[in-house]
C-alpha positions in Angstrom: 254.1 185.7 76.5 253.6 188.3 79.2 249.8 188.0 79.1 250.2 184.6 80.7 251.0 184.1 84.3 251.8 180.8 86.0 250.9 180.0 89.6 252.8 177.1 91.3 251.8 176.1 94.8 254.5 174.2 96.7 254.5 172.2 99.9 257.7 170.3 100.6 258.4 170.2 96.9 262.2 170.4 96.8 262.7 167.3 94.7 260.2 168.4 92.0 260.1 172.2 91.8 263.5 172.7 90.0 262.5 171.1 86.6 259.0 172.5 86.9 260.3 176.0 87.3 262.9 175.7 84.6 260.3 174.6 82.1 257.8 177.3 83.2 260.4 180.1 82.9 261.4 178.9 79.5 257.9 179.7 78.2 258.4 183.4 78.9 255.4 183.6 81.1 255.4 185.5 84.4 255.8 182.9 87.2 255.0 183.1 90.9 255.4 180.4 93.5 253.2 180.3 96.6 254.7 178.1 99.3 252.6 176.7 102.1 255.1 176.4 104.9 257.6 174.0 103.4 260.2 172.6 105.8 262.6 171.2 103.2 264.7 173.0 100.6 261.9 174.2 98.4 262.4 177.9 99.2 266.1 177.7 98.3 265.3 176.0 95.0 262.9 178.8 94.1 265.3 181.5 95.3 268.1 180.1 93.2 266.1 180.8 90.1 265.0 184.3 91.1 261.3 183.5 90.9 258.9 185.7 92.8 257.8 183.9 96.0 254.9 184.2 98.4 256.1 182.3 101.5 253.4 181.4 103.9 254.6 180.6 107.4 252.2 177.7 107.6 250.0 175.6 105.3 247.1 177.8 104.2 245.7 175.1 101.9 245.8 174.8 98.2 242.8 176.9 97.4 244.0 179.9 99.5 247.5 179.6 97.9 246.0 179.7 94.4 244.0 182.8 95.3 247.2 184.4 96.6 249.0 183.6 93.3 246.2 185.1 91.2 246.4 188.3 93.3 250.2 188.4 92.9 249.9 188.4 89.1 248.2 190.7 86.7 248.1 188.5 83.6 244.7 188.1 81.9 245.4 184.3 81.6 246.7 182.4 84.6 248.0 178.8 84.4 247.7 176.6 87.5 250.6 174.3 87.5 251.5 171.5 90.0 255.2 171.5 91.1 255.5 167.9 89.8 254.3 168.9 86.3 256.9 169.9 83.6 255.5 171.9 80.7 256.6 170.4 77.4 254.7 172.5 74.9 251.5 174.3 74.0 250.6 177.2 76.2 249.7 179.3 73.1 247.1 176.6 72.3 245.6 176.9 75.8 245.4 180.6 75.5 243.7 180.4 72.1 241.1 178.0 73.6 240.6 180.5 76.4 239.6 183.1 73.8 236.9 180.9 72.3 233.3 182.1 72.7 232.0 181.5 76.2 235.3 179.9 77.4 236.5 180.2 81.0 239.7 178.2 80.6 241.5 175.2 79.2 243.3 172.2 80.4 246.0 170.2 78.6 247.3 166.7 78.2 249.1 165.2 81.1 251.5 162.4 80.4 253.3 160.0 82.8 257.0 159.1 82.8 256.3 156.5 80.0 254.7 159.3 77.9 251.2 157.8 78.3 248.3 160.2 78.7 246.9 160.1 82.2 243.4 159.2 81.1 241.0 159.1 84.0 242.8 161.9 85.8 243.6 164.8 83.3 239.9 165.2 82.4 236.8 164.0 84.4 233.1 164.6 84.3 231.5 166.1 87.4 231.1 163.5 90.0 227.5 162.5 90.4 226.2 161.1 93.7 226.3 157.7 92.2 229.9 158.1 91.2 231.0 159.1 94.7 228.9 156.3 96.3 230.6 153.7 94.1 233.9 155.2 94.9 233.6 155.2 98.7 232.1 151.7 98.7 235.1 150.4 96.8 232.9 149.2 93.9 234.8 151.3 91.4 237.9 149.3 92.2 236.1 146.0 92.0 234.4 146.9 88.7 236.3 149.8 87.2 234.6 149.6 83.8 231.1 150.2 85.2 229.3 152.8 83.2 229.1 155.3 86.0 232.8 155.2 86.6 233.6 155.3 82.9 231.6 158.5 82.5 233.1 160.1 85.6 236.6 159.4 84.5 235.8 160.6 80.9 237.0 157.3 79.3 235.0 158.0 76.1 236.6 161.4 75.3 238.6 161.6 72.1 241.8 163.0 73.5 243.3 163.7 70.1 240.8 166.6 69.5 240.1 169.9 71.3 236.8 169.5 73.0 234.6 171.0 75.7 234.9 169.1 79.0 233.5 169.5 82.4 236.5 169.2 84.7 240.1 169.5 83.4 242.7 168.6 86.1 243.8 171.5 88.2 247.4 170.3 87.9 247.6 172.0 84.4 244.7 174.4 84.0 244.7 177.8 82.4 241.9 180.2 83.5 240.8 183.6 82.4 241.3 186.1 85.2 238.0 187.7 84.5 236.1 184.5 85.2 238.2 183.8 88.4 237.3 187.2 89.6 233.6 186.8 88.7 233.4 183.6 90.7 235.3 184.9 93.7 238.3 182.6 93.2 238.7 179.1 94.7 236.7 178.2 97.8 239.2 178.2 100.6 236.9 176.0 102.8 238.3 172.9 101.0 241.2 172.7 103.4 244.0 171.8 103.0 243.1 170.3 99.5 240.9 168.1 97.4 237.7 169.0 95.5 238.5 172.7 95.3 239.2 172.5 91.6 236.1 170.4 91.0 234.0 172.9 92.9 235.4 175.8 90.8 234.7 174.0 87.5 231.2 173.3 88.7 230.6 176.9 89.4 232.1 177.8 86.0 229.5 175.6 84.4 226.7 177.1 86.5 227.6 180.5 85.0 227.3 178.9 81.5 231.0 179.2 80.8 232.9 176.4 79.0 236.2 174.6 79.8 238.2 173.0 77.0 240.7 170.1 76.8 243.6 171.1 74.5 245.7 168.2 73.2 248.4 170.5 71.8 249.3 171.6 75.4 251.3 168.8 77.1 253.0 168.5 80.5 254.8 165.5 82.1 253.2 164.8 85.5 254.2 162.5 88.3 251.6 163.3 90.9 251.0 162.8 94.6 254.3 164.2 95.9 252.9 166.7 98.3 250.5 164.4 100.1 253.4 162.1 100.9 254.4 164.5 103.7 250.9 164.3 105.2 250.2 161.4 107.5 247.9 158.7 106.1 245.4 159.3 108.8 245.2 163.0 108.1 245.2 162.4 104.4 242.2 160.1 104.6 240.2 162.4 106.8 240.9 165.5 104.6 239.8 163.7 101.5 236.5 162.5 102.9 235.9 165.8 104.6 236.3 167.7 101.3 234.1 165.1 99.5 231.3 165.6 102.0 231.7 169.4 101.8 231.4 169.2 98.0 228.4 166.9 98.2 226.6 169.3 100.7 227.2 172.2 98.4 226.2 170.7 95.0 223.7 167.8 95.7 220.1 167.9 96.8 219.5 166.9 100.5 218.5 163.3 99.8 221.5 162.7 97.5 223.8 164.3 100.0 222.6 162.0 102.8 223.0 159.0 100.6 226.6 160.0 100.0 227.1 160.4 103.8 225.5 157.0 104.5 227.8 155.4 101.9 230.8 157.0 103.5 229.8 155.5 106.9 229.4 152.1 105.3 232.5 152.3 103.3 234.6 153.5 106.3 233.5 150.6 108.3 234.5 148.2 105.5 237.8 149.9 104.8 238.7 150.2 108.5 237.9 146.5 109.2 239.8 145.2 106.1 242.7 147.5 106.8 242.9 146.4 110.4 243.0 142.7 109.4 245.6 143.2 106.6 247.9 145.5 108.7 247.2 143.7 112.0 246.8 147.1 113.6 244.0 149.2 115.1 245.1 152.3 113.3 242.9 151.8 110.2 239.8 151.4 112.5 240.7 154.7 114.3 241.4 156.5 111.0 238.1 155.5 109.4 236.3 155.8 112.7 236.9 159.6 112.5 235.6 159.7 109.0 232.5 157.6 109.9 231.7 160.0 112.9 231.9 163.0 110.6 229.7 161.4 108.0 227.2 160.1 110.5 226.8 163.6 112.0 226.3 165.1 108.5 223.8 162.3 107.7 221.5 163.4 110.6 222.3 167.1 111.1 223.8 168.4 107.9 227.1 169.9 107.0 226.9 173.3 108.7 226.2 171.8 112.1 229.1 169.4 111.6 231.4 172.2 110.8 230.4 174.1 113.9 230.6 171.0 116.1 234.1 170.1 115.0 235.8 173.4 115.7 238.0 172.6 112.7 238.5 174.6 109.5 235.9 173.4 107.2 
């Protein structure tokens, strides 16, 4: 299976990377790990298995690490695999889907520890402005079965069949190298993570390529391990910052500003409720930072906000 390469990006992934690597190596694919400055025993776990390693001295972000992994491999098909995902079967089926006419890549079925498919995560539609507005205003939690949210989370897909989809999860996603090169790889401005895979899939669709969901390919996935080592405050800010960047790039100006306005309103709500429940000012400070960024983008746009912040956007 030397025509398939596997890129695994790690960040303080000591407790997950061992089983992930063992299963990946068992497929016969070429495997490379790109580590984003882990401070635990991740590097030792990788070294003990003799897997090629790109060890960044600090966190370059998920998108940049994926691009490094592609560069380190020469395979025509490259699987992006989260360190908390364990391949069970089906890489051949993913590769076959990648060879279909007009295909850019294929995702597979992610199951949880109870062997239940992670519906709502493993495949999604592109987020519309309405979907993100409902998300940031907490309405999707209050009314999860609303039609906008059901479409966004691809609840109507028949997951027993191979089918064309808009956004397979980046946790278990095989891409054709030629398409990755044509699109210039992942956008490293989504730092340190979130929405980089959504952005890439959207650019794939803009070039009239197709992505497939492949039920024969299955991996067990836990999820969320890396973000546990990021503070809640930073995690919150990064997620909203990437959401706003994605909205600025893919939505018309009016829709972008409506998303920004919703982020401001949702941040005020979340900060106030969080302060009451936690009896702490921390949620107000956390969401205050988000609201300031969204307010600036609302009136002055994304580019000006990026320049104003002095941060890596």
